[in-house]
C-alpha positions in Angstrom: 204.6 -162.6 77.8 201.5 -161.1 76.2 201.3 -160.9 72.4 197.7 -160.3 71.4 197.4 -159.8 67.7 194.9 -157.1 66.8 193.8 -155.3 63.6 191.1 -152.7 62.9 190.1 -153.3 59.3 187.9 -150.2 59.2 190.9 -148.0 59.9 193.1 -149.7 57.2 196.6 -148.1 57.3 195.5 -145.7 60.0 195.9 -148.5 62.5 199.6 -149.2 63.3 201.0 -151.9 65.5 203.8 -150.0 67.2 204.5 -152.3 70.1 208.0 -153.3 68.8 209.2 -149.8 68.0 208.0 -147.8 70.9 210.2 -147.1 73.9 209.9 -149.4 76.9 208.3 -152.8 77.5 205.0 -153.3 75.6 204.5 -157.0 76.2 204.8 -157.7 80.0 204.7 -154.4 81.8 203.2 -153.7 84.2 201.8 -157.2 84.5 199.9 -159.7 82.3 196.3 -160.4 83.2 193.5 -162.5 81.7 191.4 -160.5 79.2 188.3 -161.7 81.0 189.2 -159.2 83.8 188.9 -156.2 81.4 185.6 -154.3 82.0 186.3 -150.8 80.7 187.7 -148.9 77.8 189.0 -145.7 79.3 189.6 -142.5 77.3 192.4 -140.1 78.2 193.9 -137.0 76.7 197.6 -136.4 76.7 197.1 -132.8 78.1 199.9 -131.6 75.8 200.2 -130.1 72.4 198.4 -131.9 69.5 201.8 -132.3 67.8 202.9 -134.9 70.4 203.9 -138.3 69.0 203.6 -141.8 70.7 207.4 -141.7 71.2 207.1 -138.3 73.0 204.5 -139.8 75.4 206.4 -143.0 76.0 209.7 -141.2 76.6 208.0 -139.1 79.3 206.6 -142.2 81.0 209.8 -144.2 80.8 212.4 -141.5 81.4 210.6 -139.0 83.6 208.3 -141.2 85.6 210.6 -144.2 85.6 207.9 -146.6 84.3 208.8 -149.8 82.5 206.8 -148.8 79.4 204.1 -146.4 78.0 201.1 -146.2 80.3 198.4 -146.7 77.6 197.4 -149.5 75.2 196.5 -147.1 72.3 197.5 -143.6 71.3 195.5 -141.7 68.7 197.2 -138.7 67.1 195.5 -135.7 65.6 195.3 -137.1 62.1 193.4 -140.2 63.4 196.4 -142.6 63.2 195.8 -145.2 66.0 199.0 -146.7 67.5 198.8 -150.0 69.3 201.5 -149.4 71.9 200.7 -151.7 74.9 199.7 -155.3 74.5 196.0 -155.9 75.3 196.9 -158.5 77.9 199.0 -156.1 80.0 197.6 -153.9 82.7 199.7 -150.7 81.9 199.3 -147.7 84.2 196.6 -145.1 83.4 193.7 -145.5 85.9 194.8 -145.8 89.6 193.2 -148.9 91.3 191.6 -149.9 87.9 194.5 -150.9 85.7 193.7 -154.6 86.2 190.3 -154.1 84.6 190.8 -151.3 82.0 192.2 -150.7 78.5 193.6 -147.2 78.1 193.2 -145.0 74.9 195.0 -141.7 74.8 193.9 -139.0 72.4 196.7 -136.6 71.7 195.8 -133.0 72.7 194.4 -131.0 75.6 190.7 -130.9 75.5 189.8 -128.1 77.9 187.7 -124.9 77.6 185.6 -126.2 74.8 188.4 -127.7 72.6 187.5 -131.2 71.3 189.4 -134.0 69.5 189.7 -133.7 65.8 187.1 -135.3 63.5 189.7 -137.9 62.6 190.4 -138.8 66.2 186.7 -139.1 67.0 186.2 -141.4 64.0 189.2 -143.6 64.9 188.2 -143.8 68.5 184.8 -145.0 67.4 186.2 -147.7 65.1 188.7 -148.9 67.6 186.0 -149.1 70.3 183.7 -150.9 67.9 186.4 -153.5 67.1 187.2 -154.1 70.8 183.5 -154.2 72.0 181.9 -156.1 69.2 184.6 -158.0 67.2 187.1 -159.1 69.9 185.5 -162.2 71.5 188.3 -162.5 74.1 187.0 -159.3 75.8 184.0 -161.1 77.3 183.2 -158.5 79.9 184.0 -155.3 77.9 181.5 -155.6 75.1 179.3 -152.5 74.7 179.1 -148.7 74.7 178.2 -148.7 78.4 181.8 -149.8 79.0 183.2 -146.7 77.4 184.5 -144.4 80.2 186.6 -141.3 80.7 189.5 -141.1 83.2 187.4 -138.7 85.3 184.7 -141.4 85.8 187.2 -143.1 88.2 188.9 -140.3 90.0 189.1 -136.5 90.6 191.0 -135.5 87.5 190.6 -133.1 84.5 191.4 -136.0 82.1 190.2 -136.5 79.4 189.3 -132.8 79.5 186.3 -130.8 80.5 184.9 -131.3 77.0 184.5 -135.1 77.6 180.7 -134.9 78.2 180.4 -133.3 74.8 182.6 -135.5 72.7 181.8 -138.9 74.3 178.4 -139.1 72.5 180.3 -138.3 69.2 182.6 -141.3 69.7 179.6 -143.5 70.4 177.6 -142.3 67.4 180.5 -141.6 65.1 178.9 -138.4 64.0 182.1 -137.7 62.0 181.8 -140.2 59.1 184.7 -141.4 57.1 186.5 -138.7 55.1 186.5 -138.5 51.3 190.0 -139.8 51.4 188.9 -142.9 53.3 186.0 -143.5 51.0 188.2 -143.2 47.9 190.7 -145.6 49.3 188.0 -148.1 50.1 186.5 -147.8 46.6 189.8 -148.3 44.9 190.6 -151.3 47.2 187.3 -152.9 46.0 188.3 -152.3 42.4 191.4 -154.3 42.9 189.4 -157.2 44.2 186.6 -157.1 41.6 188.6 -156.2 38.4 192.0 -157.7 39.2 190.9 -160.5 41.5 193.3 -159.7 44.3 194.1 -157.6 47.3 195.8 -154.3 46.4 199.5 -153.8 46.7 200.4 -150.9 48.9 202.4 -149.0 46.2 199.7 -149.3 43.6 196.9 -148.4 46.0 198.8 -145.3 47.2 199.5 -144.3 43.6 195.8 -144.5 42.5 194.5 -142.8 45.7 196.8 -139.8 45.3 196.1 -139.5 41.5 193.7 -137.0 40.0 191.8 -139.7 38.2 188.1 -140.4 39.0 187.0 -143.9 40.2 185.5 -144.6 36.8 188.8 -143.7 35.1 190.7 -146.0 37.5 188.2 -148.8 36.7 188.8 -148.3 33.0 192.6 -148.3 33.4 192.3 -151.6 35.4 190.0 -153.2 32.8 192.3 -152.3 30.0 195.4 -153.6 31.9 197.3 -156.7 30.9 196.7 -158.1 34.3 192.9 -157.9 33.8 193.3 -159.5 30.3 195.3 -162.3 31.8 192.7 -162.9 34.4 189.9 -163.0 31.8 192.0 -165.4 29.6 192.6 -167.7 32.6 188.9 -167.8 33.3 188.1 -168.4 29.6 190.6 -171.2 29.4 189.2 -172.8 32.5 185.7 -172.6 31.1 186.8 -174.1 27.7 188.7 -176.9 29.5 185.5 -177.7 31.4 183.5 -177.7 28.2 186.0 -180.0 26.5 186.1 -182.4 29.5 182.3 -182.5 29.5 182.2 -183.2 25.7 184.8 -185.9 26.1 182.9 -187.5 29.0 179.7 -187.6 26.8 181.6 -189.2 23.8 183.3 -191.7 26.1 180.0 -192.7 27.6 178.5 -193.1 24.1 181.5 -195.2 23.0 181.2 -197.3 26.2 177.6 -198.2 25.6 178.2 -198.9 21.9 181.0 -201.3 22.6 179.0 -202.9 25.5 176.1 -203.5 23.1 178.4 -205.7 21.0 178.3 -208.2 23.9 182.1 -208.4 24.0 183.7 -210.5 26.8 184.3 -208.5 29.9 188.1 -209.0 29.5 188.1 -207.5 26.0 190.7 -204.6 25.9 188.5 -202.4 23.8 185.7 -202.4 26.4 188.1 -202.0 29.3 190.0 -199.0 27.6 186.8 -197.1 26.8 185.3 -197.8 30.2 188.5 -196.7 32.0 188.6 -193.5 29.9 184.9 -192.8 30.7 185.3 -193.2 34.5 188.5 -191.2 34.5 186.8 -188.3 32.7 184.0 -188.5 35.3 186.5 -188.1 38.1 188.2 -185.1 36.4 185.1 -183.2 35.7 183.6 -183.8 39.1 186.9 -182.7 40.8 186.8 -179.5 38.7 
């Protein structure tokens, strides 16, 4: 059974692992193949309305065509949400005679007569392809933009639409940059890490993203929060503890040499106690 874990950090919550939920077999159908066999990332269009969902497409493949699962590996809806629907290690069914060597990406919509994918779809397709080509080492033979193909590059078909020659360069160049929403979400995520010292929780992040506050106002709220004060207090306490340990180490060393200069016997308890304290303090401060 294939079960290749994949994330696309650049897409954040716009990337959804939907393999468990989608209709049909996502993990072994149509067969499992080594990822070294993969040579192409192939773009398709659904050739239907842009309101189609991954479940609509999977239902058609399973119930109407009698397939064991959805034919693609990824489906990107109009709003740019990218659904991981077929395990990367499986061949699926989307390019006749080339399923063994291709990954299939379906953009929801019908891109004929000049109609092109949405800006969000273009951007998500770019980020997905970048993740697969450049940050997925297991794909040893599918590792550059020259491996991005359209369905029509392999057979006589209108898929992925007669607009493919126009929107393929956009996917490569990502001429549609991240939206204001995506930039805002990223900036607030970074505030969580810098000001609060942790990754954002989903509820808190969504709350701030949807609020009318500016980034500066959100930063001020975070710096005035009890969570930030606790973080500062912990850092201050740690620093003070280090300073006290260093002071104790210096005093203990001084006491050690003062007692040693008295030429006491090596078995004298005063000498041994101070020496032991000195070396224990050294261990503590070095470990810190």
